N, C-alpha and C positions, 0 to 999 in steps of 0.2 A: 443355568446355562447362559443367561443374558449377562450376568456379572462376569462370568468367566470370559465371555466373548469380548466384553468391554475392557477388562483389566489384563487378560492373559498376554497380549502382545507386549505389554510394558514390563514384563519380566526380563526382557533383553535390554542391555545397556544402550544400544544404539537407538532403540525406540524411546527410551527415557530422554536421551539427549535431543532427539528430534522433537519430542513433546515440549521440552523446556525451551527450545528455540522458538517453536510456534507460540508458546505462551508469551514470550517476550514480544513477538510481532503482534500478537492479539491485544496486548495491553497498550502498545504505543500507536499502532496504525489506525484502528477504528475511530478514536477521537478526532484525528486529523481528517479522516474520511467524512465524518459527520459535518465538519466545518466546510469541507470541499463541496458537499451537497448543499449546505446552507448558502454558500457563495456562488452556486450554480457553476461550479468548476469541476464537476465529477469526472469528466473525461480528461482533465488536465493530468490526473495521476497516470492514465494510460499513456499519454504523451511522454511523461517523464520516465516511465519505465523503459520506453524505447530510447529516449534521449541519453540515458546513462551508458548505453552499449558501447559507443566509441571510446569512452574513458576507460571502461572495464577492459575492452580489447587492447587498448594502448598499454594499460598497466600490465596485462598478461604478456604482451609482446616485449616489453622492456624488462620485466622482472620474473617472467614465468608465471605459473599459477600461484602467485603470492597474494593471499587474501588482502593484506593491508594495501598493497600496490593497486590491486584492482578496485578495492573500495574507495581509495583516495581518488583514483582516476574517474570512477563512476560518479562520485560526489561532485568533482570539478566539472565534469561534462553536463550533469543534470542541472547544476546551478547556472552554467553558461547558457544552456537552452532556455531556462526560465528568464534569466536576465536579458538575453538577446530578444526573445519574443516580446517581453514587456517594453523594452526600449523601442523596438520597431513599431509596436502599437501606438506608443506616445508620439514617436517621430512622424508617423504617417497619418495618424488619426484613424487608423483601421481598428478592427476588432482584434482583441488579444488572442482569441481562440483561433482565428485565421492565421495569425503569425506563428502560433504554436504549431499548427499543422505543417506549415512550410518548413520551419526549423527542425522539427523532430524527424520529418521524412529524410532530410539531408543527413541528420545525425545518425539515423538508423542505417542508411545506405553506407555511410562512412564506417560505421562499426562493423558491418558485414564485410566490407572491403578489407579492413585491417585484419579481421579473422582469416579471410581467405588467403591473404598474403603471408600469414604467419604460421609456420609449422608447429604442431604440438598443441594447438588450441582446439578444443572440441566445441564447436558452435552449439551443439545440442545441450551440452552442460551449461553454457552461458545463458541460453534461452530458457531452459526448463529447470535448471538447478538439480539438487539431489538432497532432499530433506533427510533421507535415511543415512546419508554420509556425513552428517553434521558432526564435526569433531570438537575437541575442547577449545581450540583456537577460534573456530567459527562461532561456537556458542558464546564465548566471552565477547566477541565482537558484536553479536546480536544483542547480548545483554547490555553492553555499553551504549550501543545505538539507542535501544529502547529507553534506557535511563536518561540519556542526553535529550532525547525527543520529549519525554514526559516533563523533565525539568524546564526545557525551553517552552513547551506549551503552557506550563503553569505561569511562566513569566509573562507571556504575551496574551494570555487568555482573555482578560478584560478588554484590552484595546482591540484585539482582532474580532471579538464577538460584537463589540460596538461598531467597528468599521463594517462588519458584515450586515448588521441591521440598519444602521443609519450613518453612512459615510459622511453625509453633509454635516451632521452635528459634530462629528469628530473633527472635521476641518474647521468648523466654527469655533471650537474651543482650543484650537491650536494643536490638535493631535496630528502626528506624522503618519497618516494612513499608508503612504507608500513604503515607509520603513517597516511598519508592522506586516504589510503584505509580503515584503521581501523576506522577512524573518520567518513568516509562516511557510513560504515556498521552500526555504532552505530546510525546514523541518520535514516537509513532505519528501524532498529529495533524499534527506538523510534516512528516512524510513524505507524508501524504495531501495536504496543502496544496502541497507541493513538486511533486507529480505532476499536480495538476489542470490546470495550464496546457497540458500536453502531452496528457494522457490523459483530461481531463474529470473531473467529480466522480463519474461512474458507473463509470469505468474505472481510476481512480488507484490502487486497491488490487490491481489484477490482478497486477502484478509483485511485489507484496508477499506475497500469500497463495497463489496457485497454485503457485509454486516451493517455498514453505515446506511446503505440504501434500504435494507430490510428494517432497520431500527425505527424509521419514521412510522411504520405500521403498528408499533407497539407502545410508543410514547409520544406525547404531544410536545413536551418541553425539551429544550436543548440538553439539559443535564440527564433527563430520562433517556433520551436517544443515545447519549454517550454510553450510559450504563448498559442499555440493551445491545448496542453494537459490540461492546467488549464481550458480553456474555455470549452472543451469537458467534463471535470469532473463536472464543475458547471452545465452544461446543463443536464448531466446524473443524477445528484443529484435532480434537480428540477423535471424533467419528471418522474424519478423513484419514487419519493415521491407521485406525483400526481397519477401515476399508482397504487401504493400500496393503496392509500386512496380509489380510485374508484373501483378497482378490488378485494380489500380485500385479498391481498397476502402480505407475509412478505416484509418489506421495503428494507432490505439488498439485498436479491436476486433480487427484482424489480430494484433497482439502478444498480446492476451489469448487469442485462439483458439489460437495456437501454444502458449502456456503451458498451456492446457487440454489440448491434444493431448499435450504432454510429461507432464502429470499422468496421463493415461489410460495412456500407455506405461509409466510408473512403476508405476501400480496393477496393470498386467497382468504386467510382466516384472521389476520391481525385486528387489533382493537381500533385502529385509526385508518381511515381511507382505504380499507381493504375491499375486495370485491364482495365479500360477505356483508360488510357493514353498508355498502352502497346499495346492495340488493335489498337488504332489510329496510333501509330508508325509503326506497321507492315503493315497497309494499305498504308501509305505514303512511 
Protein backbone atom coordinates (compact mmCIF):
# COMPACT_ATOMS: atom_id res chain seq x y z
CA UNK A 1 0.00 0.00 0.00
CA UNK A 2 2.78 2.43 0.92
CA UNK A 3 4.68 1.80 -2.32
CA UNK A 4 1.50 2.26 -4.34
CA UNK A 5 0.73 5.49 -2.49
CA UNK A 6 4.22 6.85 -3.15
CA UNK A 7 4.56 5.74 -6.76
CA UNK A 8 0.99 5.66 -8.06
CA UNK A 9 0.56 9.38 -8.85
CA UNK A 10 3.61 9.34 -11.11
CA UNK A 11 1.90 7.07 -13.61
CA UNK A 12 0.58 10.33 -15.08
CA UNK A 13 2.77 12.36 -17.40
CA UNK A 14 1.98 15.72 -15.80
CA UNK A 15 3.09 14.35 -12.42
CA UNK A 16 6.39 13.13 -13.88
CA UNK A 17 7.02 16.54 -15.46
CA UNK A 18 6.23 18.24 -12.16
CA UNK A 19 8.63 15.93 -10.34
CA UNK A 20 11.38 16.50 -12.92
CA UNK A 21 11.01 20.26 -12.51
CA UNK A 22 11.14 19.99 -8.73
CA UNK A 23 14.23 17.78 -8.96
CA UNK A 24 15.96 20.51 -10.97
CA UNK A 25 15.03 23.10 -8.33
CA UNK A 26 16.11 20.74 -5.55
CA UNK A 27 19.57 20.25 -7.04
CA UNK A 28 20.32 23.93 -7.68
CA UNK A 29 18.55 25.85 -4.93
CA UNK A 30 19.55 24.23 -1.60
CA UNK A 31 23.34 24.68 -2.05
CA UNK A 32 22.72 28.40 -2.56
CA UNK A 33 20.41 28.35 0.46
CA UNK A 34 23.13 26.80 2.62
CA UNK A 35 25.49 29.62 1.63
CA UNK A 36 22.81 32.22 2.34
CA UNK A 37 22.40 30.77 5.84
CA UNK A 38 26.19 30.73 6.29
CA UNK A 39 26.38 34.39 5.26
CA UNK A 40 23.45 35.33 7.56
CA UNK A 41 21.40 36.34 4.52
CA UNK A 42 18.59 33.80 4.80
CA UNK A 43 15.84 36.41 4.49
CA UNK A 44 17.46 37.88 1.38
CA UNK A 45 15.92 35.08 -0.68
CA UNK A 46 12.46 36.12 0.54
CA UNK A 47 13.20 39.70 -0.48
CA UNK A 48 14.30 38.64 -3.96
CA UNK A 49 11.26 36.44 -4.56
CA UNK A 50 9.12 39.54 -4.10
CA UNK A 51 11.59 41.75 -5.96
CA UNK A 52 11.25 39.80 -9.21
CA UNK A 53 7.48 40.44 -9.42
CA UNK A 54 7.61 43.79 -11.31
CA UNK A 55 9.89 42.30 -13.96
CA UNK A 56 7.67 39.25 -14.39
CA UNK A 57 4.57 41.44 -14.55
CA UNK A 58 6.21 43.78 -17.07
CA UNK A 59 7.24 40.84 -19.24
CA UNK A 60 3.68 39.52 -19.16
CA UNK A 61 2.25 42.96 -19.95
CA UNK A 62 4.53 43.36 -22.97
CA UNK A 63 4.57 39.84 -24.37
CA UNK A 64 1.64 38.05 -22.78
CA UNK A 65 2.21 34.93 -20.69
CA UNK A 66 5.51 34.27 -22.45
CA UNK A 67 7.79 32.34 -20.12
CA UNK A 68 11.05 33.64 -21.67
CA UNK A 69 9.81 37.25 -21.46
CA UNK A 70 8.63 36.89 -17.88
CA UNK A 71 11.81 35.06 -16.90
CA UNK A 72 14.06 37.71 -18.45
CA UNK A 73 12.05 40.49 -16.82
CA UNK A 74 12.12 38.75 -13.45
CA UNK A 75 15.88 38.20 -13.62
CA UNK A 76 16.49 41.85 -14.54
CA UNK A 77 14.22 43.08 -11.74
CA UNK A 78 15.75 40.79 -9.12
CA UNK A 79 19.27 41.74 -10.10
CA UNK A 80 18.30 45.42 -10.02
CA UNK A 81 16.91 45.03 -6.49
CA UNK A 82 20.10 43.32 -5.32
CA UNK A 83 22.38 45.89 -6.97
CA UNK A 84 20.39 48.88 -5.77
CA UNK A 85 20.20 47.65 -2.18
CA UNK A 86 23.94 46.93 -2.13
CA UNK A 87 24.80 50.32 -3.63
CA UNK A 88 22.56 52.16 -1.14
CA UNK A 89 24.16 50.30 1.75
CA UNK A 90 27.66 51.31 0.62
CA UNK A 91 26.67 54.88 -0.24
CA UNK A 92 24.87 55.59 3.03
CA UNK A 93 26.84 53.36 5.39
CA UNK A 94 23.61 51.65 6.44
CA UNK A 95 22.84 47.97 6.80
CA UNK A 96 22.23 46.09 3.56
CA UNK A 97 19.22 44.23 4.98
CA UNK A 98 17.50 47.55 5.76
CA UNK A 99 18.07 48.73 2.19
CA UNK A 100 16.75 45.42 0.87
CA UNK A 101 13.55 45.90 2.89
CA UNK A 102 12.90 49.34 1.44
CA UNK A 103 13.71 48.42 -2.15
CA UNK A 104 11.75 45.17 -2.20
CA UNK A 105 8.59 46.75 -0.77
CA UNK A 106 8.64 49.33 -3.55
CA UNK A 107 9.31 46.58 -6.12
CA UNK A 108 6.47 44.43 -4.78
CA UNK A 109 4.00 47.33 -4.87
CA UNK A 110 5.13 48.18 -8.41
CA UNK A 111 4.58 44.61 -9.55
CA UNK A 112 1.08 44.44 -8.08
CA UNK A 113 0.24 47.78 -9.68
CA UNK A 114 1.41 46.56 -13.11
CA UNK A 115 -0.68 43.40 -12.76
CA UNK A 116 -3.77 45.35 -11.70
CA UNK A 117 -3.45 47.65 -14.73
CA UNK A 118 -2.92 44.81 -17.21
CA UNK A 119 -5.81 42.67 -18.36
CA UNK A 120 -5.38 38.96 -18.79
CA UNK A 121 -2.76 38.45 -16.07
CA UNK A 122 -3.78 36.22 -13.18
CA UNK A 123 -2.08 37.55 -10.03
CA UNK A 124 -2.73 34.28 -8.22
CA UNK A 125 -0.84 32.34 -10.91
CA UNK A 126 2.16 34.68 -10.63
CA UNK A 127 2.19 34.55 -6.83
CA UNK A 128 1.58 30.83 -6.31
CA UNK A 129 2.52 29.18 -9.60
CA UNK A 130 1.20 25.84 -10.85
CA UNK A 131 3.56 22.89 -10.47
CA UNK A 132 1.04 20.49 -11.98
CA UNK A 133 0.87 22.59 -15.17
CA UNK A 134 4.60 22.40 -15.92
CA UNK A 135 4.90 21.82 -19.67
CA UNK A 136 7.92 20.88 -21.78
CA UNK A 137 8.93 24.52 -22.32
CA UNK A 138 8.82 25.28 -18.60
CA UNK A 139 10.69 22.07 -17.82
CA UNK A 140 13.46 22.94 -20.27
CA UNK A 141 13.76 26.40 -18.75
CA UNK A 142 13.98 24.99 -15.22
CA UNK A 143 16.60 22.46 -16.33
CA UNK A 144 18.63 25.18 -18.05
CA UNK A 145 18.45 27.44 -15.01
CA UNK A 146 19.50 24.61 -12.68
CA UNK A 147 22.41 23.67 -14.95
CA UNK A 148 23.61 27.27 -15.24
CA UNK A 149 23.29 27.80 -11.48
CA UNK A 150 25.25 24.65 -10.63
CA UNK A 151 28.02 25.49 -13.11
CA UNK A 152 28.18 29.06 -11.83
CA UNK A 153 28.28 27.89 -8.23
CA UNK A 154 31.11 25.48 -9.05
CA UNK A 155 33.09 28.39 -10.54
CA UNK A 156 32.65 30.71 -7.55
CA UNK A 157 32.55 28.08 -4.79
CA UNK A 158 36.04 28.53 -3.35
CA UNK A 159 36.15 32.34 -3.27
CA UNK A 160 32.55 32.72 -2.03
CA UNK A 161 33.12 30.22 0.79
CA UNK A 162 36.37 31.97 1.73
CA UNK A 163 34.64 35.34 1.60
CA UNK A 164 31.88 33.94 3.83
CA UNK A 165 34.26 32.64 6.49
CA UNK A 166 37.06 35.22 6.37
CA UNK A 167 36.40 38.27 4.16
CA UNK A 168 39.39 40.08 5.68
CA UNK A 169 41.81 37.41 4.46
CA UNK A 170 40.28 37.49 0.99
CA UNK A 171 40.85 41.26 0.84
CA UNK A 172 44.40 40.84 2.12
CA UNK A 173 45.31 38.46 -0.70
CA UNK A 174 43.73 40.69 -3.33
CA UNK A 175 40.48 38.80 -3.72
CA UNK A 176 37.55 40.73 -5.17
CA UNK A 177 34.97 40.01 -2.50
CA UNK A 178 32.41 42.40 -3.96
CA UNK A 179 32.61 40.73 -7.37
CA UNK A 180 32.09 37.26 -5.92
CA UNK A 181 29.21 38.53 -3.80
CA UNK A 182 27.55 40.02 -6.88
CA UNK A 183 28.01 36.78 -8.83
CA UNK A 184 26.51 34.84 -5.94
CA UNK A 185 23.50 37.13 -5.74
CA UNK A 186 22.98 36.76 -9.51
CA UNK A 187 22.83 32.97 -9.07
CA UNK A 188 20.29 33.33 -6.26
CA UNK A 189 18.14 35.56 -8.46
CA UNK A 190 18.48 33.06 -11.32
CA UNK A 191 17.22 30.20 -9.15
CA UNK A 192 14.34 32.28 -7.79
CA UNK A 193 13.30 33.11 -11.36
CA UNK A 194 13.71 29.48 -12.41
CA UNK A 195 11.25 28.39 -9.74
CA UNK A 196 8.56 31.03 -10.18
CA UNK A 197 6.78 29.34 -13.10
CA UNK A 198 6.13 26.24 -11.04
CA UNK A 199 6.11 27.53 -7.46
CA UNK A 200 5.11 31.18 -7.97
CA UNK A 201 6.93 34.23 -6.69
CA UNK A 202 5.74 33.57 -3.12
CA UNK A 203 6.80 29.91 -2.99
CA UNK A 204 9.86 29.78 -5.25
CA UNK A 205 12.38 29.94 -2.40
CA UNK A 206 10.66 27.24 -0.34
CA UNK A 207 12.86 24.48 -1.77
CA UNK A 208 15.90 26.72 -1.48
CA UNK A 209 15.68 27.80 2.16
CA UNK A 210 13.73 25.30 4.27
CA UNK A 211 16.00 22.32 3.42
CA UNK A 212 19.06 24.56 3.90
CA UNK A 213 17.90 25.63 7.35
CA UNK A 214 17.10 22.03 8.28
CA UNK A 215 20.42 20.68 6.99
CA UNK A 216 22.47 22.29 9.78
CA UNK A 217 20.79 19.89 12.20
CA UNK A 218 22.10 16.85 10.29
CA UNK A 219 25.66 17.84 9.34
CA UNK A 220 28.34 20.02 10.90
CA UNK A 221 30.48 20.66 7.83
CA UNK A 222 29.54 22.77 4.84
CA UNK A 223 29.75 19.92 2.30
CA UNK A 224 27.62 17.70 4.52
CA UNK A 225 25.02 20.43 4.90
CA UNK A 226 24.81 20.84 1.12
CA UNK A 227 24.26 17.11 0.65
CA UNK A 228 21.66 17.00 3.43
CA UNK A 229 19.83 20.05 2.03
CA UNK A 230 19.59 18.53 -1.44
CA UNK A 231 18.35 15.21 -0.02
CA UNK A 232 15.70 16.96 2.07
CA UNK A 233 14.57 19.05 -0.90
CA UNK A 234 14.21 15.96 -3.08
CA UNK A 235 12.21 14.21 -0.35
CA UNK A 236 9.99 17.26 0.14
CA UNK A 237 9.35 17.44 -3.62
CA UNK A 238 8.34 13.80 -3.85
CA UNK A 239 6.11 13.74 -0.76
CA UNK A 240 4.66 17.18 -1.51
CA UNK A 241 3.53 16.15 -4.97
CA UNK A 242 1.99 12.95 -3.60
CA UNK A 243 0.19 14.97 -0.91
CA UNK A 244 -1.05 17.43 -3.52
CA UNK A 245 -2.34 14.64 -5.75
CA UNK A 246 -4.14 12.78 -2.96
CA UNK A 247 -5.45 15.73 -0.92
CA UNK A 248 -6.29 17.96 -3.91
CA UNK A 249 -4.38 20.98 -2.62
CA UNK A 250 -2.04 23.24 -4.66
CA UNK A 251 1.29 21.53 -5.27
CA UNK A 252 3.52 24.51 -4.45
CA UNK A 253 2.16 25.04 -0.93
CA UNK A 254 2.06 21.25 -0.40
CA UNK A 255 5.76 20.94 -1.20
CA UNK A 256 6.64 23.88 1.06
CA UNK A 257 4.49 22.43 3.87
CA UNK A 258 6.31 19.10 3.62
CA UNK A 259 9.66 20.92 3.58
CA UNK A 260 8.52 22.80 6.68
CA UNK A 261 7.55 19.54 8.39
CA UNK A 262 10.99 18.11 7.60
CA UNK A 263 12.56 21.22 9.12
CA UNK A 264 10.52 20.76 12.31
CA UNK A 265 11.58 17.10 12.50
CA UNK A 266 15.20 18.17 12.02
CA UNK A 267 14.85 20.83 14.68
CA UNK A 268 13.45 18.30 17.13
CA UNK A 269 15.49 15.18 16.35
CA UNK A 270 18.54 16.19 14.29
CA UNK A 271 22.10 15.15 15.12
CA UNK A 272 23.38 18.70 15.66
CA UNK A 273 21.93 21.55 17.74
CA UNK A 274 18.48 19.97 17.86
CA UNK A 275 16.17 20.19 20.84
CA UNK A 276 16.77 16.48 21.53
CA UNK A 277 20.55 16.91 21.57
CA UNK A 278 20.37 19.98 23.78
CA UNK A 279 18.03 18.25 26.23
CA UNK A 280 20.37 15.24 26.41
CA UNK A 281 23.35 17.56 27.00
CA UNK A 282 21.58 19.25 29.92
CA UNK A 283 20.73 15.88 31.48
CA UNK A 284 24.30 14.61 31.25
